[in-house]
N, C-alpha and C positions, 0 to 999 in steps of 0.2 A: 859300912860296906865301902870297900876302896874302889877307886876308879877302875882298877884292873879287873877286879871281881865283878863289878857292874857291867863292863865292856864284855867279858866273857859270858857271863850269864845272859845278857841281852842279845849278843851276837847268836849264841848257841840257840836260845828260844826262837829267835826271829828266823834262824835257817830252818828249824824244825817246822814252823808255821808255814813258811813258804814251800817247802817240800811236801808237806801233807796237803797243802791247798792245791798244788800242781797235781799231784796224784788224784785227788778228789775230782778236779775239774776234768782231767783227761781220762777219767775212769780206768786207770792202770790198776795193778793188782790189788790195791787197797780196797776196792769194792768187794772182792772176794773175802777178805779179812772181816770187812764190816758185816757182810752177810752171815758169816760162819759164827761171829760173836753174838750177832742179833739172834740167830736160830738157837744157840746155845741158852741164851738168857731167857727167850720165850718159853723153851721147853724144860727150863729148870726153875720155875717160879715157886720157891718154897715161902709159905706164908710168914714164917719168922724173918726170913731175910728180905722178903717184900716190905715189912713193916719197919725193919731196921734201916733198909736203904732210904725209905721215905723220910724217917727221922734224920738221917745223916745229910740228906739232899737239902734239908732246911737251912743248913749251915751256909749253903750257897744262895739262898735267897736273898732279895734286896734288904728287906728289913732286918734280918739277923746279921748278915755280913756288914752292912753298913753300920750298925749299931756297934758291932765289934770294933771296926775301925775307928768310929767316933770315940768310943772308951779309950782305945790306945791313943789317939790324938790328944784327948784331954790329959791323959797321964803323962805324956811326952812334953806336951805345952807347958804343964804345971811344973815338971822337973826342970826344963831348960829356960822357962820363963821367955818362950818365944812363940811366935805364930807359924814358924816354919813347919812344924808337923802338919798344920792344918794345910798349908800350901802344898805340901808333899802329897797329902791325901787327895786334894782336889786335882792335882796334876795328874796323878795315877788314875784316878777314876774316870776323869774326863777323857784322857787318851784311851783308856779301855773301853768306854762306852762308845765313843766316836768310831774307833777302829773295828768293834764288834758289829755296830750297826752297818757301817760300809760293807764289811765282809760278807754279812748276811744277805744284803742286797745284791752284791756283785755275784755270789755263788748261786744264791737262789736254790738251796738244796731242800729236797723233800724230807719231811719228818719221818723217822722211823715208826711213828704212830700210824701213819696214814699210807706209806707207801711200801710196796714189796720190794722195790729196788731203791738204792740211794742215789736217785736221779737229781741232776743239777739243772739249772736254767729255768727253774719253776718259780712259783711264787712263795715258796717255802722258806722258812727261817731257822733251819735246823743247824746250819754250820756257820760259825762254831757254836758250841754250847755256852750260852750266857751264864748258866750257873757255874760251869767249870772256869771260865774268864773271872767271874767275880770272886770265886773261892780263893783262886791263886793270887789274884791281885789285892783283894782286901785283907785276908788273913796273912799274906806274905808281908805286905806292908806293915800291917799291925805288929807282926813279930819284930820287924826291924825296929819300929818306933818305940817299943816298951823295953828293948833290951840293949842298952848302950854297951860298948866293949867292956871287958874283954870278951874273947871269941867263945868261951865255953858257954856262957849263958845265952848268947845269941844263937850258937849252934842248936841248943835245946829248943828254943822258941821257933827257929826256922824249921826245924824237924817236925815240931807239932803243927806248924802251919801247912807243911807238906802232907802230913798225914790227914789233915782236915780236907785239903784240896783232893787228895787222891780218893777219900771215901766219898766226897760229893760227886767226883767224876764216875767212879765205879757204880755209884747209885744211879746216876743218870743213864749210863749204858745198860744196867741191869733192868732199869724201869722202862716205861714204854716210849720215852721221848727222843732218845738219840742213838745215832749210830757210834761206834767206838772212836772213829776219826773225828767226829764232832767234838768229842770230850778231849782228844790229844791236842787239837788245834786250840781249844779253849784254855788248856794248861799253858801252852806255849805263849798265847797272846797275853794272858795274865802275868806270866813271868817277865815277858817283855815290858809290859806296862810298868812293873815295879822296878826293873832295872833301869829304864829310862829315868824314872823319877829319882831313884838313888843316884844316878849318874849325875843329875843336874843339881842335886841337893847335897853334893859331897861336903860342902862347908857346914852342913848341918850335924852337930855332934852325934846324935843317935843313929845317923845313917852312915856315919863315916868311921873308919878304923881309928884307932888311938894314934896320935902322933908320936913319931921316934925322934922327932927333933929335939935335941938338947938345949935347954936354955940356960 
């Protein structure tokens, strides 16, 4: 992942996170979107889809996501004979965990499971969705670690990680726990975490684009 790509991805995702957070805290039109999506999800609970969403959401749980990332770290460390993949994982997950905890406490949003309205300033911990953060951060970084350049293989891996993160987020919004904006913010924070790590680890081959310098 090049410096430019890291900067663009990180800046874009951070802007999305800040914009959504502002709308949530100020209760601007996004509340209406959250309520509409929540109403649709509650009134369209199909048993097969409920079971499927619960299964997919597990990919964003701590045991599964961390295990997947640990496996990717092992593969990348073995291939490069370096501990840099482990450092990248620790940096990404530490930033994601700290930022998620801080945002949850600062916003204090009531969970969709217990509140009729997406209220903030409570003791709720709904915003952002931890599952969405973890899915985007862990699987996104894993995709970068296990696929060194060229770009084609990396594009496939990153696309697969995006599908997983999307599935986890949709499952959380369809299930009982989160408003849609919780999920969107979680995705944005997860991508920001990966981008920050990639930016700081650009000297590490699996995260960096192939050099064009002629030797």
